[in-house]
C-alpha positions as CSV (number, residue, x, y, z in Angstrom):
1,X,23.2,-7.2,-43.3
2,X,24.3,-3.3,-43.0
3,X,22.0,-1.0,-42.6
4,X,23.3,0.7,-46.1
5,X,22.7,-2.6,-47.9
6,X,19.5,-3.0,-46.3
7,X,17.8,0.6,-47.5
8,X,19.7,0.0,-51.0
9,X,17.8,-4.1,-50.9
10,X,14.6,-1.8,-49.9
11,X,15.0,0.8,-52.5
12,X,15.0,-1.6,-55.1
13,X,12.6,-3.5,-54.0
14,X,10.3,-1.0,-53.5
15,X,10.8,0.2,-57.1
16,X,10.2,-2.6,-58.5
17,X,7.1,-3.3,-56.1
18,X,5.9,-0.3,-58.3
19,X,6.6,-1.5,-61.9
20,X,4.8,-4.2,-61.0
21,X,1.5,-2.0,-59.2
22,X,1.7,-0.1,-62.5
23,X,1.8,-2.7,-65.1
24,X,-1.1,-5.2,-63.6
25,X,-2.5,-2.6,-61.7
26,X,-4.0,-1.4,-65.5
27,X,-4.9,-4.9,-65.5
28,X,-7.3,-5.5,-62.8
29,X,-7.8,-1.5,-62.0
30,X,-8.2,-0.3,-65.8
31,X,-7.1,3.5,-65.5
32,X,-10.0,5.3,-63.8
33,X,-10.1,4.2,-60.2
34,X,-6.6,2.1,-58.9
35,X,-9.4,0.4,-56.6
36,X,-12.0,-0.4,-59.4
37,X,-11.6,-4.1,-59.3
38,X,-12.2,-4.3,-55.0
39,X,-15.6,-1.9,-56.0
40,X,-16.9,-4.1,-59.2
41,X,-16.4,-7.2,-57.0
42,X,-17.5,-5.8,-53.8
43,X,-20.9,-5.0,-55.6
44,X,-21.4,-8.3,-57.5
45,X,-20.7,-10.0,-54.2
46,X,-22.6,-7.8,-51.9
47,X,-19.3,-7.3,-49.9
48,X,-17.3,-4.2,-48.9
49,X,-14.0,-3.2,-51.4
50,X,-12.2,-3.9,-47.9
51,X,-13.2,-7.3,-47.4
52,X,-12.9,-8.0,-51.3
53,X,-9.3,-6.9,-50.6
54,X,-8.9,-9.2,-47.3
55,X,-9.4,-12.5,-49.7
56,X,-7.0,-11.3,-52.3
57,X,-4.5,-10.6,-49.8
58,X,-4.7,-13.6,-47.9
59,X,-4.1,-15.5,-51.4
60,X,-0.2,-14.2,-51.1
61,X,-0.5,-14.2,-47.2
62,X,-1.1,-18.0,-47.6
63,X,1.5,-18.7,-49.9
64,X,3.6,-17.2,-47.6
65,X,2.5,-19.1,-44.7
66,X,3.3,-22.2,-46.9
67,X,6.8,-21.1,-47.8
68,X,7.6,-20.2,-43.5
69,X,5.9,-23.9,-43.2
70,X,8.1,-25.5,-46.0
71,X,5.1,-26.2,-48.1
72,X,5.9,-23.6,-50.5
73,X,5.3,-24.7,-54.7
74,X,4.6,-22.4,-57.1
75,X,5.6,-21.1,-60.3
76,X,5.8,-17.7,-58.9
77,X,9.1,-17.3,-56.6
78,X,8.5,-16.0,-53.0
79,X,9.9,-12.9,-53.3
80,X,7.1,-12.6,-56.2
81,X,4.5,-13.0,-54.1
82,X,6.2,-10.7,-51.0
83,X,5.5,-8.0,-53.6
84,X,2.1,-8.3,-54.6
85,X,1.6,-8.7,-50.1
86,X,3.8,-5.2,-50.3
87,X,1.0,-3.8,-52.9
88,X,-2.0,-5.1,-51.7
89,X,-1.3,-3.1,-48.5
90,X,-0.4,-0.1,-50.3
91,X,-3.8,-0.6,-52.3
92,X,-5.7,-1.2,-48.5
93,X,-4.3,2.0,-47.5
94,X,-6.2,3.6,-50.6
95,X,-9.3,2.0,-49.7
96,X,-8.8,3.2,-46.0
97,X,-8.0,7.0,-47.3
98,X,-11.0,6.7,-49.7
99,X,-13.2,6.0,-47.2
100,X,-12.1,8.2,-44.2
101,X,-12.7,11.0,-46.7
102,X,-16.5,9.7,-47.4
103,X,-17.0,9.9,-43.4
104,X,-15.0,13.3,-43.4
105,X,-17.8,14.6,-46.3
106,X,-20.8,12.9,-44.6
107,X,-19.8,14.1,-41.4
108,X,-19.8,17.5,-42.8
109,X,-22.7,17.5,-44.8
110,X,-24.6,16.1,-41.0
111,X,-22.9,19.5,-39.2
112,X,-24.5,21.6,-42.3
113,X,-28.0,19.7,-42.0
114,X,-27.7,21.0,-38.6
115,X,-27.1,24.6,-39.0
116,X,-30.4,26.8,-38.9
117,X,-32.2,27.5,-42.4
118,X,-31.9,31.1,-43.4
119,X,-36.0,32.2,-43.1
120,X,-37.4,35.5,-44.7
121,X,-40.1,37.1,-42.5
122,X,-42.3,40.1,-43.0
123,X,-41.3,42.3,-40.1
124,X,-37.8,41.6,-39.8
125,X,-36.0,40.7,-42.9
126,X,-33.7,37.9,-43.8
127,X,-33.0,35.9,-40.1
128,X,-31.8,31.8,-39.6
129,X,-35.4,29.6,-38.3
130,X,-35.5,29.9,-34.2
131,X,-34.1,33.5,-34.2
132,X,-37.5,35.0,-34.1
133,X,-38.4,33.4,-30.8
134,X,-35.3,34.9,-29.9
135,X,-35.6,38.7,-31.5
136,X,-38.7,38.5,-29.6
137,X,-37.4,37.7,-26.9
138,X,-35.1,40.5,-26.6
139,X,-37.6,43.1,-27.4
140,X,-40.3,42.0,-24.5
141,X,-37.4,42.1,-22.5
142,X,-35.5,45.7,-23.8
143,X,-39.2,47.0,-23.4
144,X,-39.5,45.9,-19.4
145,X,-35.7,47.2,-19.0
146,X,-37.1,50.8,-20.4
147,X,-39.8,50.7,-18.4
148,X,-37.2,49.7,-15.1
149,X,-35.3,52.5,-16.0
150,X,-32.6,50.4,-16.8
């Protein structure tokens, strides 16, 4: 197949995948959360959304495998299964990105908890926890330096 023809085929196929994603997707996930179906089923079955995704994806992969073995008998043409597989990969990408975002937010929150906390002190005003000891050591060092003539 010539490159130009191949890319035209891919473009048309991708448009069909997106049409399916928009029509079937709303039936499964609703309009609020494109990944909602995976999350709801995961919660009901005590699984992760990614595990639920894999079960759904595997169904279509199994159909493709049957086609390759010459055993495919289904009312849906194999190209429909291929479109579903592509769409499920897009959905996994969404699950992955969401999970990475949650990890980044947790990491950020954990780092924030490691930062010193601001406290009010009577003699020195606002400072961070732990700084009072450093400040006292610094003042004592200044006194010793002045005694030694530095």
